[in-house]
C-alpha positions in Angstrom: 0.0 0.0 0.0 2.8 2.4 0.9 4.6 1.8 -2.5 1.4 2.7 -4.3 1.1 6.0 -2.4 4.7 6.9 -2.9 4.4 6.2 -6.6 1.4 8.5 -6.9 3.2 11.2 -4.9 6.3 10.9 -7.1 4.1 11.3 -10.3 2.2 14.3 -8.9 5.5 16.0 -7.9 6.9 15.2 -11.3 3.9 16.7 -13.1 3.8 19.8 -11.0 7.6 20.5 -11.3 7.3 20.1 -15.1 4.5 22.7 -15.1 6.4 25.1 -12.8 9.6 24.9 -14.9 7.7 25.4 -18.1 5.4 28.2 -17.0 6.6 29.9 -13.8 10.4 30.2 -13.8 11.3 33.5 -15.5 15.1 33.0 -15.3 16.6 33.8 -18.8 19.3 31.2 -18.2 16.6 28.5 -18.7 16.8 28.5 -22.5 17.1 24.8 -23.2 14.1 22.4 -23.4 13.7 20.7 -20.0 11.9 17.5 -19.2 11.5 16.0 -15.7 12.2 12.3 -16.3 12.0 10.9 -12.8 11.2 11.8 -9.2 12.1 9.7 -6.2 11.0 10.7 -2.7 12.2 9.3 0.6 9.6 7.5 2.7 9.3 10.3 5.1 8.8 12.9 2.2 11.7 15.1 3.4 13.8 14.7 0.3 12.9 14.3 -3.4 15.6 13.5 -6.0 14.5 15.1 -9.3 16.1 13.9 -12.5 16.0 16.4 -15.4 16.7 15.7 -19.1 17.9 18.9 -20.7 18.2 19.3 -24.5 20.5 21.9 -26.0 24.1 22.7 -26.3 26.5 21.7 -23.5 26.7 25.3 -22.3 22.9 25.7 -22.4 22.6 22.5 -20.4 24.9 23.7 -17.7 23.4 27.2 -17.4 19.8 25.7 -17.4 20.8 23.2 -14.7 22.4 25.9 -12.5 19.3 28.2 -13.0 16.9 25.4 -12.0 19.1 24.5 -9.0 19.1 28.1 -8.0 15.3 28.2 -8.3 14.8 25.1 -6.2 13.4 27.1 -3.2 10.9 28.8 -5.5 9.9 25.4 -7.0 9.5 23.9 -3.5 7.3 26.8 -2.4 5.1 26.4 -5.4 4.8 22.7 -4.8 3.7 23.4 -1.2 0.9 25.6 -2.6 -0.2 23.2 -5.2 0.1 19.9 -3.4 -1.6 19.1 0.0 1.2 17.2 1.7 2.2 17.4 5.4 5.8 17.9 4.4 7.0 19.4 1.1 10.2 17.6 0.2 13.5 19.4 -0.2 14.5 19.0 -3.8 17.8 17.5 -4.9 18.1 18.3 -8.6 20.3 16.3 -10.9 20.9 16.0 -14.6 19.7 12.8 -16.3 21.7 11.9 -19.4 20.0 8.5 -20.1 18.1 9.7 -23.1 21.3 11.1 -24.7 23.1 7.9 -23.8 20.4 5.8 -25.5 20.6 8.0 -28.6 24.4 7.5 -28.7 24.0 3.7 -28.5 21.3 3.8 -31.2 23.7 5.7 -33.5 26.4 3.0 -32.9 24.0 0.2 -33.7 22.9 2.0 -36.9 26.5 2.4 -38.0 27.2 -1.3 -37.3 24.1 -2.2 -39.4 25.3 -0.1 -42.2 28.8 -1.6 -42.1 27.3 -5.1 -42.1 25.1 -4.3 -45.1 28.2 -3.0 -47.0 30.2 -6.1 -46.3 
């Protein structure tokens, strides 16, 4: 039962953080496209690890990540207003490169297929 509840809370936090980043953060450093890929909260809801996938150049990725980390207090405050939880978790924001890693592996596989077709 507890796993079901934590999964629902994780998905609600993920959805709300996505909306907040897209609509409410006015920092000009957030220039790249940002997607919240995963949220994992602790059982006591004091911490939430937020994984972000950021699309853009490497400098845009770094600037956007720093801007969002800098805005984590604002995001937490907005979460507190939007979600009715006893404790609003402290956000630990990290970059998720799994999509880019998957695309890189896909490129390697495509090159191998092309080389096998030529041989």
